[in-house]
C-alpha positions in Angstrom: -83.7 45.7 104.1 -83.9 47.5 101.4 -83.3 46.2 97.9 -82.6 48.0 94.5 -85.0 47.5 91.4 -81.9 45.4 89.7 -82.0 43.0 92.6 -85.5 42.7 92.5 -86.0 41.7 89.6 -83.0 39.2 89.6 -84.6 37.6 92.5 -87.8 37.5 90.3 -86.0 35.8 87.9 -84.1 33.6 90.0 -87.7 32.7 91.8 -89.1 32.1 88.5 -86.6 29.4 87.4 -86.5 27.4 90.6 -90.0 26.9 90.2 -89.5 26.2 86.4 -86.9 23.7 87.6 -89.2 22.0 90.4 -92.0 21.6 87.7 -89.7 19.7 85.3 -88.7 17.6 87.6 -92.1 16.5 88.4 -93.1 16.3 85.1 -90.1 14.3 84.1 -89.8 12.2 87.1 -93.5 10.9 86.1 -92.8 10.6 82.2 -96.6 9.5 80.9 -98.5 10.1 77.9 -101.7 9.5 77.4 -102.2 7.7 74.2 -105.9 7.4 73.7 -109.3 8.0 76.3 -109.5 10.5 78.6 -108.2 9.8 82.7 -111.2 11.9 83.5 -113.3 8.5 82.7 -112.3 6.8 85.5 -113.5 8.9 88.4 -116.6 6.7 89.2 -115.0 3.7 89.3 -113.8 1.8 92.3 -112.8 -1.9 91.3 -110.7 -3.0 88.5 -109.8 -6.8 87.6 -105.8 -6.5 86.3 -104.0 -8.7 84.2 -100.4 -8.8 83.5 -99.0 -8.7 80.0 -95.1 -9.6 79.0 -95.7 -10.2 75.2 -92.8 -8.7 73.1 -91.1 -7.6 76.2 -87.9 -5.7 75.4 -84.9 -6.0 77.2 -82.2 -2.6 77.4 -79.1 -3.7 75.5 -80.2 -6.8 73.7 -82.5 -7.5 70.3 -84.7 -9.4 72.2 -86.0 -11.1 75.9 -84.4 -14.1 74.4 -81.1 -12.6 73.5 -81.1 -11.6 77.1 -81.9 -15.2 78.5 -79.4 -17.2 76.3 -76.5 -14.5 77.2 -77.1 -14.8 80.9 -77.9 -18.2 81.0 -74.8 -19.3 79.0 -72.8 -17.1 81.1 -73.7 -18.9 84.2 -73.8 -22.0 83.0 -70.0 -21.7 82.6 -69.4 -22.3 86.5 -72.9 -23.3 88.0 -75.6 -25.4 85.6 -78.1 -25.0 88.8 -77.5 -21.0 88.6 -78.4 -20.9 85.2 -81.5 -23.0 85.8 -82.6 -21.2 88.7 -81.7 -17.8 86.7 -84.5 -18.4 84.1 -86.7 -20.0 86.2 -86.8 -17.1 88.3 -87.2 -14.9 85.5 -90.6 -16.1 84.9 -91.2 -17.2 88.3 -90.6 -13.7 89.4 -93.4 -11.9 87.5 -96.6 -13.7 89.6 -94.6 -14.4 93.1 -93.4 -10.6 92.9 -93.9 -7.9 90.4 -97.5 -8.3 90.0 -98.6 -8.8 93.9 -96.2 -5.7 94.6 -98.4 -3.4 92.1 -101.1 -4.7 93.3 -100.4 -4.0 97.1 -98.8 -0.5 96.3 -101.7 0.2 93.8 -104.2 -0.1 96.7 -102.2 1.4 99.2 -102.2 4.5 97.6 -105.8 4.5 96.8 -106.9 2.9 100.1 -108.9 6.0 101.4 -110.8 6.8 98.1 -111.8 2.8 98.5 -110.3 2.4 95.0 -109.1 -1.7 94.7 -107.5 -3.5 91.9 -107.4 -7.6 92.3 -107.6 -10.3 90.0 -111.4 -10.6 89.6 -112.7 -11.1 86.1 -116.3 -10.4 87.1 -115.1 -6.4 87.8 -117.0 -4.4 85.3 -113.4 -2.5 84.5 -109.9 -4.4 83.4 -106.7 -2.8 83.7 -104.0 -4.0 81.5 -100.5 -3.8 82.4 -98.5 -4.2 79.7 -94.4 -4.0 80.3 -92.9 -3.2 77.2 -89.7 -3.0 78.1 -87.1 -3.3 81.3 -83.8 -2.3 82.6 -82.8 -4.8 85.8 -80.4 -2.8 87.4 -77.6 -4.5 89.2 -75.7 -5.0 92.8 -72.4 -4.0 92.9 -70.5 -1.2 95.2 -74.0 0.2 95.0 -77.8 -1.3 94.0 -78.8 0.4 90.5 -82.2 0.3 90.8 -84.2 -1.1 87.6 -86.3 0.6 85.2 -89.7 -0.4 83.1 -91.6 0.9 80.5 -95.1 0.3 80.5 -99.1 0.7 78.6 -101.5 0.7 80.9 -105.1 0.6 79.5 -108.7 0.7 81.2 -111.2 -1.6 79.2 -114.8 -2.6 79.9 -114.3 -6.4 80.8 -117.3 -7.6 78.8 -116.3 -5.1 75.7 -112.4 -4.8 75.8 -112.1 -2.6 72.6 -114.1 -0.2 74.5 -110.8 1.9 75.8 -111.5 4.8 78.7 -108.1 5.0 79.1 -104.2 4.0 77.5 -101.4 5.9 79.3 -98.0 5.1 78.2 -95.2 5.1 81.5 -91.6 5.4 80.2 -88.3 4.5 82.0 -90.2 4.1 85.6 -87.7 3.8 88.0 -87.8 1.3 90.5 -88.2 2.6 93.9 -84.3 2.5 95.8 -84.2 0.0 98.4 -80.7 -2.5 98.6 -82.2 -5.5 97.0 -79.6 -7.6 95.4 -81.8 -9.7 93.9 -82.6 -8.9 90.5 -86.2 -9.8 90.7 -86.7 -7.8 93.7 -85.3 -4.7 92.0 -87.7 -5.3 89.3 -90.8 -5.6 91.4 -89.4 -2.4 93.1 -90.1 -0.8 89.4 -93.3 -1.9 89.7 -94.3 -0.7 92.7 -93.0 3.0 91.5 -95.4 2.5 88.6 -98.2 1.6 90.5 -97.6 4.5 92.5 -97.4 7.0 89.5 -100.4 5.3 87.6 -102.9 6.3 91.1 -101.2 9.8 91.4 -102.9 10.2 88.0 
């Protein structure tokens, strides 16, 4: 097949636009900013102690975490006080029971070949602080709307937390899509994705 000069130029432009779109999509999907330090500082580290922080957490559409819980609990109390109590209890217990194990296991799975491990081990020389700053719980109606979280992951020396190797902010990480009816399971999917995004870096 023979193409005119105009057709060749058009094809080149189209190819360039497609490549730009793919690159932009990948970058936007990860959506992170390095706040301080360098990722290169982590090259030789093979073990991390992990700490999770939920202080000053914001919930999408609410002024505060407390305002969110108040509204959700009051709605449930109208028709089932036990459900209201269980909702509040699971909101906090899901952190240790679901979110954190999912993050740890997914991160370790991603870096298994590189033999990089994260665990609750205060003896490790370096610590990974995972601070959740914002959460969108998602919902389940006719379909599952995945949860999203924003977080800052900071790597420090365990014995000297003021020495920051890198601090990286992830914005609105979309949870791995699964047919999760339970809110805690949907949010845990976002922690899996956060672990994946960080491990990729």
